C-alpha positions as CSV (number, residue, x, y, z in Angstrom):
1,X,10.2,3.4,-10.1
2,X,7.5,2.4,-8.0
3,X,7.5,5.7,-5.6
4,X,6.6,7.8,-9.0
5,X,3.5,5.6,-9.3
6,X,2.6,6.3,-5.7
7,X,3.2,10.0,-6.3
8,X,1.0,10.1,-9.3
9,X,-2.2,8.1,-7.9
10,X,-5.0,8.5,-5.5
11,X,-3.7,6.7,-2.2
12,X,-5.3,5.0,0.6
13,X,-2.6,4.8,3.5
14,X,-2.5,2.3,6.2
15,X,-3.1,-1.4,6.6
16,X,-6.8,-1.3,7.8
17,X,-7.9,1.5,5.3
18,X,-6.2,-0.7,2.4
19,X,-8.0,-4.0,3.7
20,X,-11.2,-1.9,3.8
21,X,-10.8,-0.5,0.5
22,X,-9.7,-3.8,-1.0
23,X,-13.0,-5.3,0.6
24,X,-15.2,-2.6,-1.3
25,X,-13.3,-3.4,-4.6
26,X,-11.6,0.0,-5.0
27,X,-8.0,-0.9,-5.1
28,X,-5.8,-1.9,-8.3
29,X,-2.4,-2.4,-6.6
30,X,-0.9,-2.7,-3.2
31,X,2.5,-1.3,-2.1
32,X,4.2,-2.7,1.0
33,X,7.6,-1.6,2.6
34,X,10.0,-4.2,3.1
35,X,11.3,-2.6,6.3
36,X,7.8,-2.7,7.9
37,X,6.9,-5.1,10.5
38,X,5.4,-8.4,9.6
39,X,2.5,-7.9,11.8
40,X,1.6,-4.7,10.3
41,X,1.6,-6.0,6.7
42,X,0.7,-9.6,6.6
43,X,-3.2,-8.9,6.8
44,X,-3.0,-6.8,3.6
45,X,-0.7,-9.0,1.8
46,X,-3.0,-12.1,2.5
47,X,-6.0,-10.5,1.3
48,X,-4.6,-9.0,-1.8
49,X,-3.1,-12.5,-2.8
50,X,-6.5,-14.1,-1.8
51,X,-8.5,-11.8,-4.3
52,X,-5.8,-11.3,-7.1
53,X,-4.5,-7.7,-6.5
54,X,-1.0,-6.9,-7.3
55,X,1.7,-6.4,-4.7
56,X,4.6,-4.2,-5.2
57,X,7.5,-4.2,-2.6
58,X,9.5,-1.2,-2.1
59,X,12.5,-0.7,0.1
60,X,11.3,2.1,2.7
61,X,8.4,2.9,4.5
62,X,9.8,6.5,5.0
63,X,9.9,7.0,1.5
64,X,6.6,5.4,0.8
65,X,5.3,7.9,3.3
66,X,7.1,10.7,1.5
67,X,5.7,9.4,-1.9
68,X,1.9,9.9,-0.4
69,X,2.8,13.5,0.8
70,X,3.0,12.5,4.6
71,X,5.8,13.3,7.0
72,X,5.8,9.7,8.7
73,X,6.5,6.3,7.2
74,X,3.8,4.2,5.7
75,X,3.8,0.3,5.9
76,X,0.9,0.0,3.5
77,X,-0.4,2.0,0.8
78,X,-3.2,1.0,-1.8
79,X,-3.5,2.6,-5.2
80,X,-7.0,3.5,-5.7
81,X,-9.2,2.5,-8.9
82,X,-9.9,5.8,-10.7
């Protein structure tokens, strides 16, 4: 499952941080929660598409945050290049 990949990887949490990391070329995948507001996720999704980073959609921002080890939801999580 997608959440397992997040648990086992170095993550960058949040839209702004994910976009900055993509600009720096240090992201290999982007996870986006389907229950997040579009105004929160659109900039990261657009930029990921523009530069060819795969986007994985997951059901829940609560579960995505949990997979990252935080106690709040996460709308956007980037997997860092190792």
